[in-house]
DRENBA-757780 format. One record per atom (N, C-alpha, C): x, y, z. Coordinates in steps of 0.02 Angstrom, whole numbers, plus 50000, padded with zeros to 5 digits. Layout:
// residues N
XYZ
...
//
This chain:
// residues 447
481835170048688
481205169448726
481225163448772
481475157948745
481505151848786
481995152748844
482555156348831
483035157548884
482735161648940
482335166548922
482025170748973
481545166749016
481175162248985
480705158049023
481075153349069
481625150549044
482025146149087
482315149949147
482555156149134
482825160149189
482275161749240
481685163349215
481135164949261
480945158849303
480895153049271
480735146949308
481295145249358
481915146549340
482475145249386
482425149749447
482255156249436
482195160849492
481625158749539
481075156549510
480505154349551
480705148249593
481065143549562
481285137549598
481765139449654
482225144049640
482715146149691
482365149649749
481875153949733
481505157349787
481115152349830
480845147249799
480475142149836
480935138449884
481545136849862
482015133349906
482255137849962
482375144249948
482615148850000
482075149950053
481455150250031
480905151250079
480795145050123
481045139350102
480985133150142
481675130050152
482115133850185
482815131750191
482885125350232
482525124850287
482595118950330
482395112650294
481825112950260
481595107050223
482075105350166
482335110450133
482805109150078
483435105750103
483685108150162
484295105150190
484175097950211
483605096650243
483455089750263
483375085250202
483085087950149
483005084050087
483685082250057
484155086950063
484815085950032
485275081550074
485085079850136
485535076050180
485745069350149
485265066050117
485425059550087
485965060250033
485905065549992
486405066749940
487065068749971
487045072950023
487665075250056
488075069350082
487745065150121
488105059550151
488295054250099
487875053650047
488035048849994
488665050849957
488695057149936
489295059649900
489915059349945
489835061350009
490395061150055
490655053950064
490185049250069
490395042250078
490765039650016
490515041349957
490845039149895
491555041749892
491655048249904
492315051249899
492785048349951
492545047850014
492975045250068
493175037950055
492695033850034
492845026750023
493305025749964
493195029549910
493645029049853
494335031549870
494385036649913
495035039149934
495415033949973
495065030350018
495385025050057
495595019350010
495155017549963
495325012349916
495915014149872
495935020449847
496495022649806
497135022849845
497085024749910
497675024849952
497965017849962
497515013049972
497745006149980
498065003549916
497775005349859
498065003249795
498755006349785
498825012749803
499475015949797
499985012749843
499765010849903
500205007449950
500445000749922
499974997049891
500164990649862
500644991549803
500534996749763
500984998049707
501694999749732
501735003449787
502385004849816
502714998549842
502314994149872
502584987849897
502824983449840
502474983749783
502694979849725
503394982149703
503514988649706
504174991149687
504704988949737
504504988549801
504994986649852
505214979349847
504744974949830
504914967849826
505204965949758
505184970549710
505454969149644
504974965249600
505174964249539
504744960949489
504994953849477
504534949049478
504684941949462
505224939049507
505174940549572
505674938249620
505414932549663
505854927749676
505734922349723
506224923249781
505984923349842
506404924549900
506494918149938
507124916249949
507294910249988
507634912550052
507374910450109
507664912250173
507774906050215
508294905950257
508424900050299
507944899850359
507834893950384
507464893050445
507974891750500
508004896350547
508504895850601
508194892050659
508544886850682
508284882750737
508244886950800
507694885750837
507584889650898
507534885050960
507724878950953
507714874451011
508324869951009
508524867751067
509104863551073
508964856351054
508344854351058
508154847451044
507644847250989
507664842050949
507184841050896
506724835450918
506114837250940
505654832450969
505124830550919
504934824250917
504384821950876
503734824450906
503324828050866
502724831150892
502204826050914
502224820150884
501714815150902
501874811550967
502504809650977
502684805651036
503034809651090
503304815451072
503664819351120
504364816651133
504574811351095
505234808451103
505744812051060
506354812051083
506884815551045
507014811850980
507004815550926
507134812750861
507854814150841
508164809450807
508854810350787
508904816050737
509334820850752
509384826850711
509764825350647
509474827350590
509794826150526
510274831850510
510784830250470
511284835150452
511064838950390
511194845450390
511094849650331
511654854750329
511934855850270
512464860950265
512194868150269
511524868950266
511234875550270
511244879150202
510964885050202
510934889050141
511614892150128
511914890750069
512594892750055
512644896349988
513214899349977
513344902549913
513324897449856
513544891349870
513534886249818
512824884649796
512334885549841
511634884449822
511434889649769
511624895849780
511454901149732
511774899749664
512404897549665
512744896049603
512424890149567
512224885049604
511904879149574
511234880949542
510844884949577
510184886849551
510264890749486
510744895149484
510844899249423
511084894949365
511484889849379
511754885649325
511264880249302
510884877449350
510474871649334
509794873549305
509464878349335
508764879849318
508734884949262
508374883549208
508304888449152
507814894049171
507804899149129
507344904949135
507464908949199
508064908649226
508244912849283
508714918349259
508524924549274
508914930249252
509494931749299
509324932349364
509824934349413
509714930749479
510254929649516
510214926849583
510644931249628
510334933549683
510684938049728
510694935249798
511274932549821
511334930349891
511494936349936
511264935849999
511384941350047
511584938550114
511994942350149
512164940950219
511994947250259
511604946550311
511384952250351
511634951350422
512024956150445
512304955950513
512044961850554
511804960450613
511624965850660
512264968550691
512364974950684
512984977850708
512854985050731
513374988950735
513324995950755
513785000150711
513635006650710
514035011350670
514305016750717
514935018450707
515245023850745
515585028750697
515425035050705
515755040250666
515645046950699
516185050950705
516155057550735
515855057450805
516005052250842
515765051750911
515035049650917
514725047950861
514015045750862
513995038250850
513595034850890
513515027650882
512775025950879
512605021250835
511925018750833
511925011850800
511405008050815
511355001250787
511145001650714
511354996750675
511194996450604
511294989350580
511164988350516
511264981750485
511784982350430
512264977850432
512754977350379
512524971950331
512434973750268
512154969150218
512694967750166
512904961450162
513374959450111
513004957150049
513134960449993
512774959049931
513264959049872
513014956749816
513374957249753
513054962849712
513404965549662
513134971149623
512444969849593
512294963549578
511654961849548
511074963649594
511194963949659
510674965649708
510364972449691
510784977349675
510534984149661
510134984349596
510284979849549
509904979549487
509214976449499
509194971249540
508554967849552
508054972449586
508284976449634
507834980649672
507844987949649
508144989249592
508134995849560
508405001449606
508965000049637
509295005149678
509725009649634
509725016049650
510165020849616
510555024649669
511135027149650
511535031149697
511425038549683
511355042349737
511305049549731
511985052849733
512465049449764
513155051849767
513625045949759
514195047149727
514705041949722
514525036649671
514715030349686
514615024849639
514505018249676
514305013049639
514225006349667
514905002749669
514894996649694
515504992649696
515724990949624
516384990549613
516624987849550
516834980649559
516974977249505
517124970149507
517764968549547
518254972949543
518864971749581
518744972049656
518344976949678
518174977549749
517784971549773
517344969049730
516944963149749
517384957049754
517844956349707
518264950349704
518724949749764
519044955249785
519534954949839
519224956249908
518584957949909
518274959449973
518534965850003
518544971149963
518824977549985
518414980550042
518734984250087
518384987450143
518014993750122
517514993050080
517134998650055
516394997450069
515995002650065
515275001950078
514885007250041
514255005750030
513755010550005
513235011150060
513075017250080
512625018350137
511945020950114
511435019850156
510775022450144
510745029950158
510235033050131
510165040350137
510095042650209
509735038850250
509625040850319
510275040750359
510715035950343
511365035750377
511795041750358
511765043550294
512135049450272
511885055650308
511215056350313
510935062250346
511085062250421
511145056350450
511275056050523
512015057450539
512475054650501
513185055150518
513555060650479
513305062250419
513645067350379
513115072250351
512775075850395
512215080050372
512425085950329
513015088750342
513205094850306
513835094050264
514085087950257
514695086950219
514625081050171
515075080750124
515075075350076
515335068950109
514935063550104
515115057350138
515605053150097
515665054450033
516095050349990
516825051050012
517145045250022
517845045150043
517935045050118
517405046250156
517445046150229
517475038950254
517745038250315
517785031650348
517215030850397
516935024850399
516385023250444
516565016750480
516555016850546
516705010750583
516055006650590
516055001050556
515474996550556
515674990350595
515424989750656
515644984350699
516384985350715
516794980050711
517504980750728
517934983150670
517654984350611
518054986050552
517864993150527
518364996250495
518265002750463
518145001650388
517615004850363
517445004250292
517445011250261
517665011650199
517665017950162
517015018650123
516705024450129
516065025750094
516225027650022
515945023849975
516045025349904
515395027549869
514825026849904
514195028749873
513645029749924
513145033749906
512555034949947
511945033449904
511495029149929
510905027349891
510385032949892
509975033149841
509425037949840
508915036049894
508555041049918
508055039949970
507495035549943
507285030549984
506715026349965
506185027050019
505595029249999
505055030250047
504745023550064
504785021750128
504525015250151
504075016650211
503445014650205
502975015650260
503055010150312
502805011450372
502825006350425
502405000350406
501865001550367
501444996050345
501834991350299
502244994250254
502634990050209
503154986050247
503464989150297
503974985650336
503674979750373
503084980750403
502774975450443
502464970050399
502114972050346
501754967050306
502214963050260
502754966050236
503204962650190
503824959850225
503924961750288
504504959250324
505164961850295
505144967850266
505744970650236
506074975450286
506694977350271
507054981950313
506954989150288
507154993850330
507185000750308
507845001550271
507815001250204
508415001550163
508835007750175
508515013150197
508865019450207
509345019250266
509255014150310
509675013550369
510175007850364
510275005050304
510724999450295
511405001750269
511914997750285
512584998650257
512724992750212
512864993950148
512974988650100
513724988050084
513954981950086
514654980550071
514694974250027
515234973249990
515274967149949
515204960849991
514904955749962
514794949449998
515454946450023
515964946749982
516614944050002
516924947950060
516754954350065
517004958350121
516734955650187
516094953950188
515794951050248
516114944250264
516184940150213
516454933350224
517184933550247
517574938350221
518294938650237
518414942550301
518074948150310
518254952850364
517774952450424
517194949250416
516724949150472
516564941950494
516174938450456
515954931850478
515804927450418
516034921250422
515874916150372
515644909950410
515004908850414
514734903250453
514884896550422
515134896550361
515304890250328
515984887550349
516364891550386
517024889450409
516984887550483
517324882350501
517364880250571
517954883750602
517824887850653
518344891550688
518414888950759
518964891050790
519094889050859
518544891750905
518324897850891
517794900750932
517154896750927
516984894350867
516384890250858
516434883750896
517034880650896
517124874350933
517034875551008
517314881051033
517244882551104
516524883851122
516164887251077
515454888451090
515064882051092
515214877551045
514844871251042
514964866951103
515574867251132
515734863151189
515544866351256
515414872751254
515254876251317
514554874351342
514484874351407
513834873151438
513504879851450
512994881251410
512664887751414
512204887951475
512224893451510
511764894451566
511054895051540
510574893151583
509874893451561
509644900551549
509954905251586
509744912251578
510184915951529
510554912151485
510984915251435
510564919551388
510854924751363
510494929251317
510204925351259
509554926051248
509204922151196
509464923651127
509654929851114
509904931651048
510544927851031
510994927251080
511614923651069
511474916251057
510994913451094
510814906451086
510564905051015
510114909450992
509844908450925
510394909350872
510844914050884
511384915150836
511834909050832
511934905650889
512374899850889
512074894150848
511404894150839
511084888950802
511044890550727
511254896650707
511214898550637
511834895950600
511764890250567
512314887250531
512304888950456
511844893350435
511774895250364
512304900350346
512624899450290
513134904150268
512834910750245
512264910450211
511924916550189
511254917150222
510994923350227
510374924650262
509774925550216
509904926150152
509354927350105
509604926350035
509164924049991
509344923249921
508734925249879
508844929749832
508304932149788
508434929449718
507944925849691
507994922949624
507504926649579
507764929749526
507334933349479
507254929249416
506624928249396
506474924149337
506264928649279
506224925649219
506074929449159
505354932049157
504874927649173
504174929249164
503774927749228
503244931549236
502834930749296
502514923949300
502294921249243
501954914749243
502414908949263
503074910249263
503554905049282
503734905249356
503454909949393
503634910649464
503484904449504
502874902049500
502674896249540
503044889849521
503084887949456
503444881749439
504184882149456
504504887949445
505214888449462
505324888249537
504864891249574
504914890849648
504884883549671
504464879549640
504424872349657
505084868849640
505364870449583
506004867349563
506564869449611
506584875849629
507084878249677
507024874449742
506404873349765
506294869749827
506574862649823
506464859349767
506704852449760
507464852149756
507764857049721
508494857149716
508804858149785
508544862849823
508814864249889
508704858449936
508114855349931
507974849549975
508474843949962
508634842849898
509114837549881
509814839349907
510014845649899
510674847749920
510734847949996
510164848650030
510174848950104
509984842250135
510044836850096
509924830050121
509224829150151
508724831750114
508024831150132
507844834650198
508254839350219
508094843450278
507794850050254
507184851350275
506844857550254
507044863050304
507614865950293
507844871350337
507834878050299
507364878750253
507294884950215
506554885950200
506384892050183
505694893550162
505714897950100
505214896950057
505194900549993
504554904649990
504614910849971
504044915249964
504074918749896
503474920349871
503424924249809
503024930549826
503364935849849
503014941849872
502564944849819
502774944649756
502374947849702
501694944549695
501664937849697
501024934449691
500574935849751
500884936149810
500494937749870
500194944749866
500604949449841
500354956349835
499824956949781
499904953249726
499394953449674
498734950649698
498764945249737
498144942449766
497834947549814
498254950749854
498004955849899
497704961749860
498004963349803
497754968749762
497074967049733
496984960749711
496334958649684
495804958849739
495974956549799
495504956749854
495324963849871
495814968349868
495694975349883
495234978549831
495334976849768
494894979449715
494174977149725
494094970749743
493424968249756
493104971849815
493514973049867
493264976649925
493064983749907
493454986849863
493284993749840
492624993849803
492504988649762
491864988349726
491284987849775
491374983849827
490854983049878
490724989749913
491274993149932
491204999649965
490855004649919
491055004649855
490735009149808
489995007749799
489805001249798
489104999449792
488705001849852
489005000949912
488655003249973
488555010749971
489085014349952
489025021649948
488525023649894
488515019949838
488025021449785
487305020449808
487205015449851
486525014349878
486305020349919
486775023349957
486585029249996
486385035049950
486705035549892
486495040649843
485795039149816
485665032749804
485005030749780
484465032449832
484625031049895
484145032749949
484035040249952
484575044149942
484505051449941
484055053649884
484105050449826
483675052249770
482945050649783
482825044949816
482135043249834
481855048349883
482285050649929
482075055849977
481875062249941
482265064149891
482105070149852
481425069349818
481305063549788
480675062449753
480085062749801
480155059749860
479615059749909
479445066849932
479965070749947
479855077649970
479555081849915
479775080849854
479505084749799
478775082949785
478605076549793
477905074549785
477475077849838
477735077949900
477365081249954
477315088749940
477845091549912
477835098749896
477305100349844
477205095849796
476695096949745
476005097349777
475865092949824
475215093049857
475115099349898
475665101849929
475605107849970
475515114149928
475745113849865
475755119949824
475285119449764
474745115749773
474275114949718
473965121749698
473795125849748
473505132449732
474005136749694
474635136549715
475155140449680
475225138149607
475195131549597
475235128749529
474635130949488
474045130549518
473445132649483
473455139949465
473715144149511
473745151349497
474215152749439
474785149449436
475255150449382
474955148249315
474615142649316
474305140149255
473755144949232
473365147749280
472825152349263
473095158849235
473695160849256
473995167149233
474375166349167
474345160449137
474645159549071
475265155149068
475475152549126
476055148049124
475875141549089
476355138849053
476235132549019
476435126649064
476195120749044
476375114749083
477135113749083
477465115649028
478185114949024
478535119349076
478235125249091
478525129749142
478495126449210
477935123249225
477865119849290
478365114149296
478455110549241
478945105049241
479645107749255
479815113249220
480475116249230
480565118649302
480045121649331
480095124249399
480275118649449
479905113249447
480025107849495
480655103849478
480825103549415
481445100349396
482045104349422
481995110949415
482535115249440
482605114549516
482045114049551
482075113349623
482435106949644
482255101349613
482575094949631
483325094949612
483485097749554
484185097949533
484585102649579
484305108249598
484655112849643
484785109449711
484295105649735
484395102149798
484965097049792
484965093249738
485475088049731
486165091149717
486195096549677
486835099649662
487135102949724
486715106549761
486975109749822
487175104449873
486775099049877
486965093549921
487615090249898
487705089749832
488315086849805
488925091049822
488865097749818
489425102149835
489615101449908
489105101449951
489245100650023
489545093750035
489295088650000
489555081850008
490275081349987
490465084949934
491165084849911
491625087549965
491435093249994
491835096250048
491875091550107
491305088550126
491295083950183
491705077750168
491655075050107
492025068950089
492775070150090
493005075750063
493725077350063
493965078150135
493565081550177
493745082350248
493785075650283
493315071250269
493325064550300
493945060650279
494135061250216
494735057750192
495365060150228
495415066750237
495995069450273
495985067250347
495395067150377
495355065050447
495555057750456
495325053550410
495505046450413
496265045650406
496565049550360
497285049150349
497665051350411
497425056550444
497795059250502
497675055150565
497045053450579
496885050150642
497015042750640
496825039350586
496915032150582
497575030150549
497955035150525
498595033850492
498525028950433
497975029950396
497855026050335
497955030650275
498355028350228
498485032550170
497855033350128
497695039450110
497115040850067
497345044950007
497055043549950
497205047149888
496555049649858
496465056249858
495855059249831
495985060949758
495595057949714
495675059149643
495125063749617
495305067749567
494805072149535
494245067949504
494415062049479
493915057749448
493375055649497
493565053849559
493065051849608
492605057649626
492885063749629
492475069649645
491985071049588
492225070749527
491795072149470
491245066849463
491435060449474
490945055049468
490395055849520
490595056749583
490095057249637
489655063449627
489955069049607
489555075049597
489095074149537
489335071049483
488915069849425
488345065249440
488475060049479
487935055449498
487415059149540
487645063449586
487175067249628
486715071649585
487005075149536
486595079349492
486105075149451
486345069349427
485905064949388
485345062149431
485495060649494
484975058149539
484425063349548
484625069649557
484125074949564
483705075749502
484015075149444
483645075849381
483155070049371
483405063949382
482985057949370
482395057649418
482555058649483
482025057949533
481585064149538
481745069349501
481315075249500
480815075249443
480885070449397
480435070249338
479715068749359
479625063549399
478945061549418
478575067049455
478865070249508
478495075749540
478355081549493
478825083049448
478725088649401
478155087249353
478125081149328
477585079349282
476905079349318
476895077049381
476265077049419
476035084149431
476515088749445
476315095749456
476035098749392
476325097149335
476105100049272
475425097449250
475225091649273
474585088649253
473995091249293
474105095849340
473555098449381
473075102649339
472425101949354
471915106149322
471905112849356
471965118349318
471995124949351
471375126549392
470785124949367
470165126549403
470125122649468
470255116049465
470245111949525
470785114049575
471355116149548
471905118149592
471725124449631
471385129249597
471205135449633
470665134049686
470265128849677
469745127149726
470015122749783
470645120349774
470915115349821
471015118549890
470785115249943
470875117550012
471375113050046
//
């Protein structure tokens, strides 16, 4: 019996909404835009979080990055007086620095020195620019690299500086799209290297490349560190060519890249220090700075960064920003609920005669409450459904047009839709109770 009455009241509420479609749609607009805003904002926030998580994987865990500062001027001028200051000597960032840090400082798991050379690749008549990266096997462990084909360097190849390389996936696809690259020769700069491995594809967004200052690993050629030092370039050795360069009078319009390269006296281009625990990152970074400053005769020609801490701070800021966005979107839902209550109160005044007639024909006050409650819930639920579709569409549009990664989760859809239904239920109680409290006789006389 109760089910039949509920169904009858539901039909009456649905008929009332259908007969006033325009007003019902306008009433639901607040809920529609509120739900859409919640879904779109949470999708943008989730996308940013996913981007940060990907960046955390790219920079590795518990890593300290040491990079050299390459001089960009021929003269060292005092900023206060503008007078030339006597230039201090520094041996630059060297392999011996990496060895000292690993031996002297406790709680360090791994140290990975790198040499990065801008060069070109030639194979099968195809040439393109690339980077040759000299590394030790520990590098692949620190950054969690895996090979999809072949193998990594072995200790013998590392020791003798063998002419071998491991290439990124994009290079394999570019130069060997339909054949096995293992065992093939690749001319990297002036030397031929044998390919012994191909790295698995790593998805790297343009945002990660620009914000973290990292390379596109898929386009790199990796070779043992000793191979670079023996077969390509060792800036720690004084050669005849270096002496001639130092004594030559460079023209003012000389290529800027060559000028900057001539000032790069550092043997290695990067050093990654991995520590045991995250809480030790900052103190060990300070110790590394002091050790290097002492070894470089108090010349600060290096910089130290802790990408993980920077990303974690950025992640905390992003979470706070997401809370603010969620609160703003929630306010729009609250405003939509207030709109529903106002319209339903106005509807009660307009339909006093209808309410009185139902009460006179035997309807109970509970039936009137159910009728108006169903109306408000139907408005909010239908508005919520439209809002879900609109919010998902907005998230896709933001992703396509603004090139911002968005992640739509089922949880955000369920939460926003559930809140919309709850708003309709809560804000429909007062109008429903007011309608039920009408006196049937006075209602029938109401003009």
